C-alpha positions in Angstrom: 0.0 0.0 0.0 1.2 3.6 -0.7 2.5 5.4 2.4 0.3 8.2 3.6 1.9 11.6 4.3 0.4 14.8 5.7 1.6 18.3 5.2 0.2 21.4 6.8 0.5 24.4 4.5 -0.4 27.9 5.6 -1.8 30.5 3.1 -1.5 34.0 4.4 -1.6 37.6 3.2 -3.7 40.7 3.3 -7.4 40.7 2.7 -8.7 40.3 -0.9 -5.4 39.1 -2.4 -7.0 35.8 -3.5 -6.0 33.4 -0.7 -9.4 31.7 -0.5 -9.8 31.6 -4.2 -6.4 30.0 -4.6 -7.2 27.2 -2.1 -10.6 26.6 -3.5 -9.4 26.5 -7.1 -6.7 24.0 -6.2 -8.7 21.8 -3.9 -12.1 21.9 -5.6 -11.3 23.1 -9.1 -13.7 26.1 -8.9 -13.3 29.9 -9.0 -15.6 32.5 -7.6 -15.1 36.3 -7.1 -17.8 36.2 -4.4 -15.9 34.7 -1.5 -16.5 36.5 1.8 -13.5 37.6 3.8 -12.1 34.8 5.9 -12.5 35.5 9.6 -9.9 33.6 11.6 -9.1 30.4 9.6 -10.6 28.1 7.0 -9.5 24.6 6.3 -9.3 22.6 3.1 -7.8 19.2 2.3 -6.8 17.6 -0.9 -5.4 14.0 -1.3 -3.1 13.4 -4.3 -1.3 10.3 -5.6 2.2 11.6 -5.6 3.6 8.3 -6.9 2.7 4.6 -6.9 4.2 4.4 -3.4 3.2 7.7 -1.9 -0.1 9.4 -1.2 -0.1 13.0 0.0 -2.7 14.7 2.1 -2.3 18.5 1.8 -4.0 20.4 4.6 -4.4 24.1 3.6 -4.9 26.6 6.4 -6.4 29.8 4.8 -5.6 32.3 7.5 -6.9 35.9 7.6 -4.4 38.2 9.3 -4.9 41.8 8.0 -8.4 42.2 9.5 -6.9 42.1 12.9 -4.3 44.8 12.4 -4.6 47.7 14.8 -1.4 49.6 14.3 0.9 46.9 15.7 2.5 45.2 12.8 5.4 43.5 14.5 4.0 40.0 14.9 1.5 37.7 13.2 -1.9 38.8 14.5 -3.4 35.3 14.9 -3.5 32.6 17.5 -0.3 30.4 17.6 -2.5 27.3 17.4 -3.3 28.3 13.8 0.3 27.9 12.6 1.7 25.3 15.1 3.5 22.4 13.4 3.1 24.0 9.9 5.4 22.5 7.3 5.3 25.2 4.6 3.8 28.6 3.9 2.3 30.4 0.9 2.6 34.2 1.3 0.4 35.9 -1.3 -0.1 39.5 -2.5 -2.1 41.3 -5.1 0.1 42.5 -8.1 -2.0 45.6 -8.3 -1.4 46.6 -4.7 2.0 47.7 -3.5 0.7 47.8 0.1 -0.2 44.1 0.0 3.3 43.3 -1.4 5.1 45.3 1.3 3.1 43.4 3.9 4.7 40.2 2.7 8.0 41.3 4.2 6.5 41.5 7.7 4.8 38.1 7.2 7.9 36.3 6.0 10.1 37.7 8.8 7.6 36.7 11.4 7.0 33.3 10.0 10.8 32.7 10.1 10.9 33.8 13.7 8.0 31.8 15.1 7.5 28.8 12.9 10.5 26.5 12.8 11.1 23.0 11.4 12.3 20.1 13.5 15.9 21.2 13.3 15.2 24.8 14.3 15.3 26.2 10.8 12.6 28.2 9.0 10.0 26.3 7.0 9.9 26.6 3.2 7.9 29.6 2.0 6.9 30.6 -1.5 5.9 34.1 -2.6 2.9 34.5 -5.0 1.7 37.6 -6.8 -1.9 37.0 -7.8 -3.9 38.7 -10.5 -1.3 38.5 -13.3 -4.3 38.6 -15.7 -4.7 42.3 -14.9 -2.7 44.7 -17.0 -2.0 47.5 -14.4 0.6 46.0 -12.0 1.9 48.1 -9.1 4.7 45.6 -8.4 7.4 44.8 -10.9 8.9 41.3 -11.5 12.3 42.7 -10.4 10.9 43.9 -7.1 9.4 40.5 -6.5 12.7 38.8 -7.4 14.8 41.0 -5.2 12.5 40.6 -2.2 12.3 36.9 -2.7 16.0 36.6 -2.8 16.6 38.9 0.2 14.0 37.1 2.4 15.0 33.6 1.2 11.8 32.4 -0.2 12.3 29.0 -2.0 10.5 30.4 -5.1 8.3 33.2 -6.4 5.7 33.5 -9.1 3.2 35.8 -10.7 -0.1 33.8 -10.9 -3.7 34.2 -11.8 -6.2 32.2 -9.8 -9.0 33.4 -12.1 -7.3 32.2 -15.2 -5.8 29.1 -13.5 -2.2 30.1 -14.3 0.5 28.3 -12.3 -1.7 27.0 -9.6 -0.8 23.3 -9.9 2.9 24.2 -10.4 3.0 26.2 -7.3 1.7 23.4 -5.0 3.9 20.9 -6.7 7.0 23.1 -6.0 6.1 23.2 -2.3 5.6 19.5 -2.0 8.8 18.7 -3.8 10.7 21.0 -1.6 9.2 19.2 1.5 9.7 15.7 0.2 13.3 16.1 -0.9 14.2 16.9 2.7 12.6 13.8 4.3 14.7 10.9 5.5 13.3 7.5 4.6 12.5 6.7 8.3 11.1 10.2 9.0 8.4 10.5 6.4 5.3 12.3 7.6 2.9 9.6 8.7 -0.5 10.6 9.8 -0.4 8.2 12.6 2.6 9.9 14.1 1.8 13.6 14.2 4.9 14.5 16.3 7.1 13.3 13.5 5.5 15.8 11.0 8.7 17.9 10.8 11.3 18.8 8.3 14.9 17.7 8.9 16.8 20.2 6.8 16.6 23.3 4.7 16.5 23.1 1.0 19.7 21.6 -0.5 22.5 23.9 -1.4 21.6 23.1 -5.0 19.0 25.9 -4.6 21.9 28.4 -4.1 21.9 29.6 -7.6 20.6 32.5 -9.6 16.8 32.9 -10.0 15.7 30.6 -12.9 12.9 28.4 -14.1 13.2 25.0 -12.6 11.5 21.7 -13.6 11.4 20.8 -9.9 8.9 23.6 -9.4 7.0 23.1 -12.7 6.9 25.4 -15.6 7.1 29.1 -14.9 7.8 28.9 -11.1 11.1 30.7 -10.3 13.6 29.3 -7.8 15.9 31.7 -5.9 19.5 31.7 -4.9 19.8 32.0 -1.1 
């Protein structure tokens, strides 16, 4: 029988950048512009056959953080229980909103500080700029690349949830980054929740110039650390 692995993936960013749409499109294959703002956290699960020997259960935690801001933007404004034992994180912004992009810096730094893998290192994070289908962008690709490199995201991408551009590739990139760090006897088994940890950071092979990588799927850009 295939081994069953569980990954908890956070999806965070300011309101209305497309977090819920992203999760629902990937998990259920549907898109709607009428989603209400998430209050607290929503959950979604998708099981995929990663290989003939491995089944993945991806648990997405769609967390609303910006609605709780009250002038104190030095920590993640949500309960620690929401992000406890997370394995990876998607940090999303709206390509038409410079403010939502700038907020990603705070989020990434805070995630690195408070969410650690089993060996005490930051969890893998990917930076997504949504609404690439719109023509008026407030954030350039160079800005995204520079920020991604500076903050050590594993990858960055301009996506469109509405047009279903680079959704599957993004998730595959995250799962591959997680799986390549697992030791054979330390795979994430659902029956052993305390073992749901990462052993190491990404391999030094990621220490290269930003480029397209087959590991991440077409169009997802990997960064040099």
